[in-house]
C-alpha positions as CSV (number, residue, x, y, z in Angstrom):
1,M,0.0,0.0,0.0
2,K,1.3,3.5,-0.9
3,P,2.2,5.8,2.0
4,Y,-0.6,8.2,1.1
5,D,-3.2,5.4,1.0
6,R,-2.1,4.0,4.3
7,M,-2.1,7.5,5.8
8,K,-5.7,8.1,4.6
9,E,-6.8,4.7,6.0
10,L,-5.2,5.4,9.4
11,V,-6.7,8.9,9.6
12,E,-10.2,7.6,8.9
13,L,-9.8,4.7,11.3
14,L,-8.4,6.8,14.1
15,N,-11.0,9.5,13.7
16,K,-13.7,6.8,13.9
17,Y,-12.1,5.4,17.1
18,A,-11.6,8.9,18.6
19,A,-15.3,9.8,18.0
20,L,-16.4,6.6,19.8
21,Y,-14.0,7.2,22.7
22,Y,-14.2,11.0,23.2
23,E,-17.8,11.7,22.1
24,E,-19.8,8.6,22.8
25,D,-17.8,7.0,25.6
26,A,-18.1,3.7,23.7
27,P,-14.6,2.7,22.7
28,T,-14.2,-0.4,20.4
29,V,-10.4,-0.7,20.8
30,S,-8.1,-0.4,23.8
31,D,-5.9,2.6,24.4
32,A,-2.8,0.5,23.5
33,E,-4.3,-0.4,20.1
34,Y,-5.2,3.2,19.4
35,D,-1.8,4.4,20.4
36,A,-0.1,1.9,18.1
37,L,-2.1,3.1,15.1
38,Y,-1.5,6.8,16.1
39,D,2.3,6.2,16.4
40,E,2.3,4.6,12.9
41,L,0.4,7.6,11.5
42,R,2.8,10.1,13.1
43,A,5.8,8.1,11.8
44,L,4.4,8.2,8.3
45,E,3.7,11.9,8.5
46,E,7.3,12.5,9.6
47,S,8.8,10.3,6.9
48,E,6.6,11.8,4.1
49,G,6.9,15.4,5.3
50,Y,3.2,16.2,5.2
51,S,-0.1,15.4,6.9
52,L,-3.7,15.3,5.9
53,K,-5.9,18.2,7.0
54,N,-8.2,16.0,9.2
55,S,-5.3,14.1,10.8
56,P,-5.8,13.4,14.6
57,T,-2.2,14.5,15.1
58,H,-3.4,18.1,14.9
59,R,-6.3,17.7,17.4
60,V,-6.7,17.6,21.2
61,G,-9.4,15.3,22.5
62,G,-12.8,15.2,20.7
63,A,-15.6,17.6,19.7
64,P,-17.9,18.5,22.5
65,Q,-21.3,16.7,22.4
66,K,-24.1,18.9,21.2
67,K,-26.5,17.6,23.8
68,F,-24.6,19.7,26.4
69,E,-24.1,23.4,26.6
70,Q,-20.7,24.5,25.2
71,S,-18.2,26.0,27.6
72,R,-15.1,27.9,26.4
73,H,-12.1,27.5,28.7
74,L,-10.3,30.6,29.9
75,L,-7.0,29.0,29.0
76,R,-6.5,26.2,26.5
77,L,-6.1,22.6,27.7
78,Y,-3.4,20.6,25.9
79,S,-2.9,16.9,25.4
80,L,0.4,15.2,26.4
81,D,3.1,13.8,24.3
82,K,3.9,10.1,25.1
83,C,6.9,7.8,25.4
84,K,7.1,4.1,26.2
85,T,10.9,3.4,26.7
86,E,13.7,4.7,28.8
87,G,15.4,5.8,25.5
88,E,12.4,7.9,24.5
89,L,12.2,9.5,27.9
90,A,16.0,10.3,27.7
91,D,15.4,11.9,24.2
92,W,12.7,14.2,25.7
93,H,15.0,15.1,28.6
94,D,17.8,15.9,26.2
95,R,15.5,18.3,24.3
96,I,14.7,20.0,27.6
97,L,18.4,20.4,28.5
98,K,19.1,21.8,25.0
99,A,16.2,24.3,25.4
100,V,17.2,25.7,28.8
101,G,20.9,25.0,29.0
102,R,20.8,23.3,32.4
103,E,19.3,20.5,34.4
104,P,15.8,21.5,35.4
105,E,13.9,20.2,38.4
106,L,11.1,17.9,37.3
107,T,7.8,16.9,38.9
108,A,6.5,13.3,38.7
109,E,2.9,12.2,39.2
110,Y,0.4,9.5,38.2
111,K,-1.3,9.6,34.8
112,F,-4.9,8.9,35.9
113,D,-7.2,7.1,33.4
114,G,-10.5,8.9,33.6
115,L,-12.1,12.1,32.1
116,T,-10.3,15.4,32.2
117,L,-12.3,18.2,34.0
118,N,-11.8,21.9,34.2
119,I,-13.5,23.6,37.2
120,L,-13.9,27.4,37.4
121,Y,-14.0,29.2,40.7
122,E,-14.8,32.9,41.2
123,N,-14.8,34.8,44.5
124,G,-14.3,31.4,46.2
125,E,-17.3,29.8,44.7
126,M,-17.5,26.9,42.2
127,V,-19.4,28.5,39.2
128,K,-18.8,26.1,36.3
129,A,-17.3,22.7,35.4
130,A,-16.5,21.5,31.9
131,T,-14.9,18.6,30.1
132,R,-11.7,19.1,28.1
133,G,-13.5,18.7,24.8
134,D,-11.2,19.9,22.0
135,G,-9.0,21.8,24.4
136,V,-10.7,25.2,23.6
137,T,-14.3,24.3,24.2
138,G,-15.8,21.5,26.3
139,E,-19.2,20.4,27.5
140,E,-20.6,22.2,30.5
141,V,-21.2,19.5,33.2
142,T,-21.5,21.6,36.4
143,A,-24.6,19.8,37.7
144,Q,-22.9,16.4,37.2
145,V,-19.6,17.5,38.9
146,R,-21.5,18.9,41.9
147,T,-22.5,15.3,42.7
148,I,-18.8,14.4,43.3
149,E,-18.3,14.6,47.0
150,G,-14.6,15.5,47.0
151,V,-15.0,18.5,44.8
152,P,-15.0,21.6,47.1
153,R,-18.0,23.9,46.5
154,R,-16.1,26.8,48.1
155,I,-12.4,27.6,48.4
156,S,-10.6,30.3,50.4
157,Y,-8.9,31.9,47.3
158,K,-11.2,34.7,46.1
159,G,-9.7,35.3,42.7
160,R,-10.6,33.7,39.3
161,I,-9.0,30.3,38.8
162,E,-9.5,27.1,36.8
163,V,-8.7,23.9,38.6
164,Q,-8.0,20.9,36.4
165,G,-7.9,17.2,37.2
166,E,-9.4,13.8,36.4
167,G,-12.8,12.5,37.1
168,I,-12.2,8.9,38.0
169,M,-14.1,5.9,39.3
170,K,-12.2,4.0,41.9
171,L,-12.0,0.2,41.4
172,S,-13.8,-0.4,44.7
173,A,-16.6,1.9,43.6
174,L,-16.7,0.0,40.2
175,A,-16.9,-3.4,41.9
176,A,-19.7,-2.2,44.2
177,Y,-21.7,-0.7,41.3
178,N,-21.4,-3.8,39.1
179,L,-22.6,-6.0,42.0
180,S,-26.0,-4.3,41.9
181,S,-26.2,-3.1,38.3
182,A,-28.3,-4.9,35.7
183,E,-25.7,-3.9,33.1
184,P,-22.1,-3.9,34.4
185,L,-19.6,-1.2,33.4
186,K,-16.8,-2.4,31.2
187,N,-14.1,-0.6,33.1
188,A,-13.6,2.3,35.5
189,R,-12.6,4.8,32.8
190,N,-15.9,4.2,30.9
191,G,-17.7,4.3,34.2
192,A,-16.4,7.8,35.0
193,A,-16.7,9.2,31.5
194,G,-20.2,7.9,31.0
195,A,-21.3,9.2,34.4
196,I,-20.1,12.8,33.8
197,R,-21.2,13.0,30.2
198,N,-24.8,12.0,31.2
199,L,-27.6,14.5,31.2
200,D,-29.0,13.0,34.4
201,P,-26.8,14.0,37.5
202,A,-28.4,11.2,39.4
203,V,-26.5,8.8,37.2
204,T,-23.3,10.6,38.1
205,A,-24.1,10.4,41.8
206,S,-24.9,6.7,41.6
207,R,-21.3,5.9,40.5
208,H,-19.6,7.6,43.5
209,L,-16.8,9.3,41.4
210,T,-13.6,10.9,42.7
211,F,-11.9,14.1,41.4
212,M,-8.1,14.0,41.5
213,A,-6.8,17.6,41.0
214,Y,-3.4,18.0,39.5
215,N,-3.1,21.4,37.7
216,I,-4.1,25.1,37.5
217,G,-5.2,26.4,34.2
218,Y,-6.1,30.1,34.0
219,S,-5.5,32.0,37.2
220,D,-5.1,35.6,38.2
221,R,-2.6,34.5,40.8
222,H,0.9,33.6,39.6
223,F,2.2,30.2,40.4
224,A,6.0,29.9,40.1
225,S,6.0,26.1,39.9
226,Q,4.0,22.9,39.6
227,S,4.9,22.0,43.2
228,E,3.4,25.4,44.3
229,M,0.2,24.5,42.4
230,H,0.1,21.1,44.1
231,D,0.4,22.6,47.5
232,F,-2.3,25.1,46.7
233,L,-4.7,22.4,45.6
234,K,-4.1,20.4,48.8
235,E,-4.5,23.4,51.0
236,E,-7.8,24.2,49.3
237,G,-9.2,20.8,50.1
238,F,-8.9,19.0,46.7
239,E,-7.9,15.4,46.6
240,T,-4.4,15.2,45.1
241,E,-2.0,12.5,44.2
242,S,0.0,11.4,47.3
243,D,3.0,10.2,45.3
244,F,3.8,13.6,43.8
245,T,7.6,13.8,43.6
246,L,10.3,16.3,42.8
247,L,13.4,14.9,41.0
248,K,16.2,15.6,38.7
249,G,17.6,13.7,35.7
250,V,16.4,10.9,33.5
251,D,17.7,8.2,35.9
252,E,15.6,9.4,38.8
253,A,12.6,9.8,36.4
254,F,12.9,6.3,35.1
255,A,13.4,4.9,38.6
256,F,10.1,6.6,39.7
257,A,8.3,5.2,36.7
258,K,9.4,1.7,37.4
259,K,8.5,2.0,41.1
260,V,5.0,3.2,40.2
261,E,4.5,0.5,37.6
262,E,5.2,-2.2,40.3
263,L,2.8,-0.4,42.6
264,R,0.1,-0.1,40.0
265,P,-1.8,-3.4,40.6
266,S,-2.3,-2.4,44.3
267,L,-3.9,1.0,43.6
268,D,-7.6,1.5,43.9
269,F,-7.8,3.4,40.6
270,L,-6.6,3.1,37.1
271,I,-3.4,4.7,35.9
272,D,-1.8,4.1,32.6
273,G,1.5,5.8,33.2
274,V,3.3,8.7,34.9
275,V,3.6,12.3,33.9
276,F,6.9,14.3,34.1
277,K,6.8,18.1,33.9
278,V,9.4,20.9,34.2
279,N,8.6,22.3,37.7
280,D,9.5,26.0,37.0
281,T,6.7,27.8,35.1
282,A,9.2,30.5,33.9
283,L,11.2,27.7,32.2
284,R,8.1,26.3,30.7
285,D,7.5,29.6,28.9
286,E,11.0,29.3,27.4
287,I,10.5,25.7,26.3
288,G,7.0,26.4,24.7
289,Y,4.4,24.3,23.0
290,T,3.6,22.4,19.8
291,E,0.3,22.6,18.2
292,K,-1.0,19.8,20.5
293,F,1.5,19.3,23.4
294,P,3.4,21.3,25.9
295,K,7.1,20.6,25.1
296,W,7.9,20.8,28.8
297,A,5.8,17.7,29.8
298,I,5.6,14.1,28.8
299,A,3.6,11.0,29.7
300,Y,5.6,7.8,30.2
301,K,3.1,5.1,29.3
302,F,3.1,1.6,31.0
303,K,2.7,-1.6,29.2
304,A,-0.9,-2.3,28.2
305,D,-3.0,-4.2,30.7
306,E,-6.1,-4.1,28.4
307,M,-6.5,-5.1,24.7
308,T,-9.3,-6.3,22.5
309,T,-9.5,-9.7,20.7
310,V,-12.1,-12.1,19.3
311,L,-13.9,-14.6,21.5
312,R,-13.7,-17.9,19.7
313,D,-15.4,-20.3,22.1
314,V,-16.4,-20.8,25.7
315,V,-15.7,-24.2,27.4
316,W,-16.8,-25.3,30.9
317,Q,-14.3,-26.6,33.4
318,V,-15.2,-28.5,36.5
319,S,-13.4,-27.4,39.7
320,R,-12.7,-29.4,42.9
321,S,-15.9,-27.9,44.5
322,A,-18.0,-29.3,41.6
323,K,-18.5,-25.7,40.2
324,L,-18.6,-25.3,36.4
325,N,-16.4,-22.4,35.4
326,P,-16.7,-20.9,32.0
327,L,-13.4,-20.4,30.2
328,A,-13.1,-18.1,27.2
329,I,-11.0,-19.2,24.3
330,L,-9.5,-16.2,22.5
331,D,-7.6,-15.2,19.4
332,P,-4.1,-14.9,20.9
333,V,-3.3,-11.3,22.0
334,D,-0.2,-9.7,23.6
335,I,-1.0,-7.9,26.8
336,G,2.0,-6.3,28.5
337,G,4.5,-8.8,26.9
338,V,2.4,-11.9,27.7
339,T,0.4,-13.8,25.1
340,V,-3.1,-14.4,26.3
341,R,-5.2,-17.2,24.8
342,R,-7.7,-17.8,27.6
343,A,-9.7,-15.6,30.0
344,T,-12.2,-16.1,32.8
345,L,-15.9,-15.2,32.6
346,N,-16.8,-16.0,36.3
347,N,-20.2,-17.6,35.8
348,Y,-23.2,-17.8,33.5
349,G,-24.8,-14.7,35.0
350,D,-21.7,-12.8,34.3
351,I,-21.9,-13.9,30.6
352,L,-25.5,-12.6,30.4
353,K,-24.7,-9.3,32.2
354,K,-21.8,-8.6,29.9
355,K,-23.8,-9.7,26.8
356,V,-20.8,-11.7,25.6
357,R,-21.3,-13.8,22.5
358,I,-19.0,-16.2,20.6
359,G,-17.5,-14.3,17.7
360,D,-17.7,-10.8,19.2
361,R,-14.6,-8.6,19.8
362,V,-14.2,-8.3,23.6
363,F,-12.1,-6.3,26.0
364,I,-9.5,-8.4,27.9
365,R,-7.8,-7.0,31.0
366,R,-4.8,-8.6,32.7
367,S,-3.3,-7.1,35.9
368,N,0.0,-8.5,37.1
369,D,-0.3,-12.3,37.6
370,V,-4.1,-12.3,37.9
371,I,-6.0,-14.5,35.4
372,P,-7.0,-12.4,32.4
373,E,-10.7,-11.4,32.5
374,I,-13.2,-10.4,29.8
375,T,-14.6,-7.0,31.0
376,G,-17.1,-6.4,28.2
377,V,-17.9,-6.4,24.5
378,A,-15.9,-4.0,22.4
379,E,-17.7,-4.7,19.1
380,E,-20.8,-6.8,18.3
381,V,-20.1,-8.9,15.2
382,P,-22.9,-10.0,12.9
383,G,-23.3,-13.8,13.1
384,A,-22.0,-14.0,16.7
385,R,-23.8,-16.7,18.7
386,D,-25.0,-16.9,22.3
387,V,-23.1,-18.9,24.9
388,E,-25.1,-22.0,25.8
389,K,-25.7,-22.9,29.4
390,P,-24.8,-26.5,30.0
391,S,-27.5,-28.8,31.4
392,V,-25.1,-31.7,32.1
393,C,-21.5,-31.8,33.4
394,P,-19.1,-31.7,30.4
395,A,-16.8,-34.2,32.2
396,C,-19.0,-36.9,33.5
397,G,-22.5,-36.2,32.0
398,A,-24.2,-35.9,35.4
399,P,-27.1,-33.4,35.6
400,V,-26.1,-29.8,36.4
401,K,-27.8,-28.0,39.3
402,E,-28.0,-24.2,39.6
403,E,-27.4,-22.4,42.9
404,G,-27.5,-18.6,42.7
405,A,-25.2,-17.5,40.0
406,F,-23.3,-20.8,39.7
407,L,-23.7,-24.2,38.1
408,Y,-22.6,-27.4,39.8
409,C,-22.0,-31.0,38.7
410,T,-24.1,-33.5,40.7
411,G,-22.0,-36.5,39.9
412,E,-20.3,-38.3,42.8
413,H,-17.3,-39.6,40.8
414,C,-16.5,-36.7,38.4
415,A,-12.9,-37.1,37.4
416,P,-11.8,-33.5,37.1
417,Q,-13.3,-32.7,40.6
418,I,-11.4,-35.6,42.2
419,V,-8.1,-34.9,40.4
420,S,-8.3,-31.2,41.2
421,Y,-9.1,-31.9,44.9
422,L,-6.2,-34.4,45.3
423,D,-3.8,-31.9,43.6
424,H,-5.1,-29.1,45.9
425,F,-4.8,-31.2,49.0
426,A,-1.1,-32.1,48.3
427,S,-0.2,-28.5,47.1
428,K,2.7,-26.5,48.7
429,D,0.4,-24.2,50.8
430,A,-1.7,-27.2,51.9
431,M,-0.2,-30.5,52.9
432,D,3.0,-29.8,50.9
433,I,3.6,-33.3,49.5
434,E,6.8,-32.8,47.4
435,G,6.7,-34.5,44.0
436,F,2.9,-34.8,43.8
437,S,1.4,-33.0,40.9
438,E,-1.9,-32.8,39.0
439,K,-0.4,-35.3,36.5
440,T,0.3,-37.7,39.4
441,A,-3.2,-37.2,40.8
442,E,-4.7,-38.0,37.4
443,Q,-2.5,-41.2,37.1
444,F,-3.5,-42.3,40.6
445,Y,-7.2,-41.7,39.9
446,N,-7.0,-43.8,36.6
447,E,-4.7,-46.6,37.8
448,L,-5.3,-46.8,41.5
449,H,-8.9,-45.6,41.5
450,M,-7.9,-43.1,44.1
451,T,-10.8,-40.8,45.0
452,S,-9.9,-39.5,48.4
453,P,-6.9,-37.8,50.2
454,V,-7.3,-40.6,52.9
455,Q,-6.1,-43.1,50.3
456,L,-3.2,-40.7,49.4
457,M,-2.1,-40.4,53.0
458,S,-2.3,-44.3,53.4
459,L,-0.1,-45.0,50.4
460,K,2.6,-47.6,50.6
461,K,5.6,-48.1,48.3
462,E,4.3,-51.4,46.9
463,D,1.1,-49.6,45.8
464,I,3.0,-47.4,43.3
465,A,6.4,-49.0,42.5
466,D,5.0,-50.8,39.4
467,L,3.2,-47.8,38.0
468,D,4.4,-46.2,34.8
469,R,6.8,-43.3,35.5
470,F,7.6,-44.8,38.9
471,G,10.3,-47.2,40.1
472,D,11.9,-47.9,43.5
473,K,13.6,-44.6,43.9
474,K,10.8,-42.4,42.8
475,A,8.3,-44.5,44.8
476,E,10.5,-44.2,47.9
477,N,10.7,-40.4,47.5
478,L,7.0,-39.9,47.2
479,I,6.2,-42.2,50.2
480,A,8.8,-40.3,52.2
481,A,7.1,-37.0,51.2
482,V,3.7,-38.3,52.2
483,N,5.0,-39.4,55.6
484,A,6.7,-36.1,56.1
485,A,3.5,-34.3,55.3
486,K,1.5,-36.2,57.9
487,T,2.8,-34.0,60.6
488,T,1.2,-30.6,59.8
489,T,-0.4,-27.5,61.3
490,M,-4.1,-26.7,61.6
491,D,-4.0,-23.9,59.1
492,R,-2.4,-26.1,56.4
493,L,-4.8,-28.9,56.9
494,L,-7.8,-26.5,57.0
495,F,-6.7,-25.0,53.7
496,A,-6.2,-28.5,52.3
497,L,-9.8,-29.5,53.1
498,G,-10.9,-27.2,50.3
499,I,-13.9,-25.5,52.1
500,D,-15.3,-23.0,49.6
501,G,-13.8,-19.5,50.3
502,I,-11.1,-20.5,52.7
503,G,-7.7,-19.4,51.4
504,K,-4.3,-19.4,53.1
505,K,-4.8,-16.3,55.1
506,T,-8.3,-17.2,56.2
507,A,-7.1,-20.6,57.3
508,K,-4.3,-19.0,59.3
509,D,-6.8,-16.6,61.0
510,L,-9.2,-19.3,61.9
511,A,-6.4,-21.5,63.3
512,A,-5.2,-18.6,65.4
513,R,-8.7,-17.9,66.7
514,F,-10.0,-21.5,67.4
515,R,-6.7,-23.5,67.8
516,T,-8.4,-26.9,67.2
517,F,-10.7,-28.5,64.7
518,D,-13.1,-29.5,67.5
519,A,-13.5,-25.8,68.5
520,L,-13.9,-24.8,64.9
521,A,-16.6,-27.4,64.3
522,R,-18.6,-26.2,67.3
523,A,-18.2,-22.4,66.5
524,S,-21.4,-20.4,66.1
525,R,-22.0,-18.1,63.1
526,E,-21.5,-15.1,65.4
527,E,-18.1,-16.5,66.6
528,L,-17.0,-17.1,63.0
529,T,-18.0,-13.7,61.7
530,S,-16.1,-12.1,64.5
531,V,-12.9,-13.3,62.8
532,D,-11.4,-10.6,60.6
533,G,-12.3,-11.1,56.9
534,I,-15.1,-13.7,57.5
535,G,-18.5,-12.7,56.4
536,G,-21.9,-14.5,56.5
537,V,-21.4,-16.6,53.4
538,L,-18.0,-18.0,54.4
539,A,-19.3,-18.6,58.0
540,D,-22.2,-20.6,56.5
541,N,-19.8,-22.6,54.3
542,I,-17.8,-23.6,57.4
543,I,-20.9,-24.5,59.4
544,A,-22.2,-26.6,56.5
545,Y,-19.0,-28.5,56.2
546,F,-19.2,-29.7,59.8
547,A,-23.0,-29.8,60.1
548,D,-23.8,-33.4,59.1
549,G,-20.7,-35.0,60.7
550,S,-19.1,-35.8,57.4
551,G,-16.4,-33.2,57.8
552,E,-15.3,-34.5,61.2
553,K,-15.6,-38.1,59.9
554,F,-13.2,-37.2,57.1
555,L,-10.7,-35.7,59.6
556,S,-11.0,-38.8,61.8
557,E,-10.1,-40.9,58.7
558,L,-7.1,-38.7,58.0
559,Y,-5.9,-39.1,61.7
560,A,-6.3,-42.8,61.4
561,A,-4.1,-42.7,58.3
562,G,-1.4,-41.1,60.4
563,V,-2.0,-37.4,60.0
564,T,-1.3,-35.4,63.2
565,V,-1.8,-31.7,63.8
566,R,0.8,-30.0,65.9
567,E,-0.1,-26.9,67.7
568,A,1.3,-23.8,66.0
569,E,4.2,-22.2,67.9
570,K,3.1,-19.0,69.5
571,K,5.4,-16.2,68.4
572,T,6.1,-13.4,70.8
573,G,7.6,-10.0,70.3
574,V,6.9,-6.3,70.3
575,F,3.4,-6.8,68.8
576,T,2.3,-9.8,71.0
577,G,-1.5,-9.7,71.4
578,M,-1.9,-6.9,69.0
579,R,-3.9,-6.6,65.7
580,L,-2.4,-4.4,63.0
581,V,-3.6,-3.3,59.6
582,L,-1.3,-2.5,56.7
583,T,-2.5,0.0,54.1
584,G,-0.9,1.9,51.2
585,S,2.5,1.3,49.8
586,L,5.5,1.0,52.2
587,P,8.7,2.4,50.7
588,T,11.0,-0.4,52.1
589,Y,8.9,-3.5,52.7
590,K,6.6,-5.4,50.4
591,R,3.2,-6.2,52.0
592,G,4.2,-9.9,52.5
593,E,7.5,-8.9,54.2
594,A,5.8,-6.5,56.6
595,T,3.1,-9.2,57.4
596,A,5.8,-11.7,58.2
597,L,7.6,-9.3,60.5
598,I,4.4,-8.6,62.4
599,E,3.6,-12.3,62.8
600,E,7.2,-13.1,63.8
601,N,6.8,-10.6,66.5
602,G,3.6,-12.0,67.9
603,G,1.1,-9.7,66.1
604,E,-1.9,-10.5,63.9
605,V,-2.5,-8.8,60.6
606,A,-6.1,-7.8,59.9
607,S,-7.5,-6.9,56.5
608,S,-9.9,-4.2,57.6
609,V,-10.0,-1.4,60.2
610,S,-12.3,-1.8,63.2
611,K,-12.3,-0.9,66.9
612,T,-10.5,-4.2,67.7
613,V,-7.4,-3.0,65.7
614,D,-4.5,-1.7,67.7
615,L,-2.3,-0.1,65.1
616,V,-2.6,1.0,61.4
617,V,0.7,1.1,59.5
618,A,0.0,3.7,56.7
619,G,2.2,4.0,53.6
620,E,1.6,6.0,50.5
621,D,-1.9,6.1,48.9
622,A,-3.4,4.7,52.2
623,G,-6.9,5.8,51.2
624,S,-10.1,4.7,53.0
625,K,-8.5,2.5,55.6
626,L,-6.6,5.5,56.9
627,D,-9.7,7.6,56.9
628,K,-11.6,5.0,58.9
629,A,-8.7,4.6,61.4
630,K,-8.8,8.4,62.1
631,K,-12.6,8.3,62.5
632,L,-12.4,5.4,65.0
633,G,-9.4,6.9,66.8
634,V,-7.1,3.9,66.0
635,R,-3.5,4.8,66.3
636,V,-1.8,5.4,62.9
637,I,2.0,5.1,62.4
638,D,4.3,5.4,59.3
639,E,6.9,2.9,58.2
640,A,9.7,4.7,60.0
641,T,7.9,4.3,63.3
642,F,7.0,0.7,62.5
643,V,10.7,-0.1,61.9
644,A,11.7,1.8,65.1
645,M,9.2,-0.4,67.1
646,L,10.7,-3.6,65.7
647,K,14.1,-2.4,66.8
648,G,12.8,-1.4,70.2
649,E,13.6,2.2,69.7
650,T,10.0,3.5,70.0
651,P,7.3,2.3,72.5
652,V,4.6,0.2,70.9
653,T,1.9,1.7,73.0
654,G,1.0,5.3,73.5
655,E,1.5,8.2,71.1
């Protein structure tokens, strides 16, 4: 294809995608896919030395929607240039050095993924709010923005000033909304944009948005730096980014970007990069602007965590709890350097709510090591077909029963259930039988007719020595591993039992609270829900497991096979008898490391703040847990104080 023809094709395609994204809040491609096409167009324009009149490289944002009143900004809002590698960041930094002749101080902050807003204050009163629109004119959304709790209605500054920031929907708010909504939102960005660009302010209010302020546009007060703007916004009561940082040089900038990228999965909001700006506003005037971007700022974009691809099929897998889980089969797609071919769909109700059909193009989100998930339909394709709900188990053919949102196999000897359960029982965090794998579980099921962990714990060398893939040495090793695993702790065995909803941490918390299986089996619902992190559903699951005596019978059979539960060693130290909550990002310790230190020193780590908590260790971006601790009067400490307590340099009790 000739360069001109490809350029024309890209312009038409990008303008179509931009209209869907900016004007209708209904994107059909991910940001990463749009950026790749945009970069291709920009490279073509540079190599050919010209651009088409309607090229998106000349435009900021999208045209304001006509259903809203139009609002002209007092000062133009620009877009941001982007980079994706350390080399591209260094090139930007070199251009800055060349422009000003010295190393300037830079600011670093999150690049929020929501909808840009521009709020005008006059005489201390909020008088108008607008979207960015095309940078010159946006949609007037004052009534909608007034529903956002964190936006101050009044500020102390009495001049005329435009406060800019991002309207976002926190992930916790998105999860809560989707639980009760008949039609779930695809992602938090769409949730925020659709809420603000809605004529009904009640819709905006229902999504519990947040406004993160990060810039001053027009102002009749002079600000000498970005850091001065940030301080002003904080003092006036706006929510601002807590990781705002001053730095110098490309090495410090890149180190900040990598730190935030690692932190990204733990945040309660979407970010797709970090923004670097020259701090000094006088230097900014020297550096200047392009038609679309300020030259003194750049966005370092992270690897994509969301893409679109075609859903080719849905297969149903049987879990160890007999639950049928739908698994999406996809056209392979690269997300953040990982090729994704499969994704979860949670349950049949989720399929219906998301209106997913086989053949449609869908959004896939992958965060860190979490299983990729289909978040919604990007494009409905003619000829796509509905996902059928199974009436029988795909593995054993037994009838399927429906309980709430889930489907369950009713078969007693369903192979995938048994194999999965044996594998789970022997896993590292459960009974920790070294050398036992899912493949071994499948072999034992097929050749030894093994259907219960009791049989596994009763194995003898002669039972397996003649099996394929075994022999004297391997058989001896496995039997030795089984015998070693027979002496275990309550939390490991409790996790191994596979009670629905009990993970490693919950098992540990229950073991710490009840100490023995007898006490756990007799526990009331009220006693169970008093344990941190255990709600009514999980309490009911535990009660049901022991209700008919089958759970205790199974444990008795394991004891008869030689399993013994040793009492966990009580750790003592500076936090003995105390409950602590970790919130936010700690500069030195990862969450798991801090948890281990607390437990090694006799403390217990709780997942939520309540009156029974003794200390809250608050790092950066602490959020709602910190707010609740202050409200309840729970003592809050930072990481430095936490470390000092561990070293015995600071008293654990008192202020």
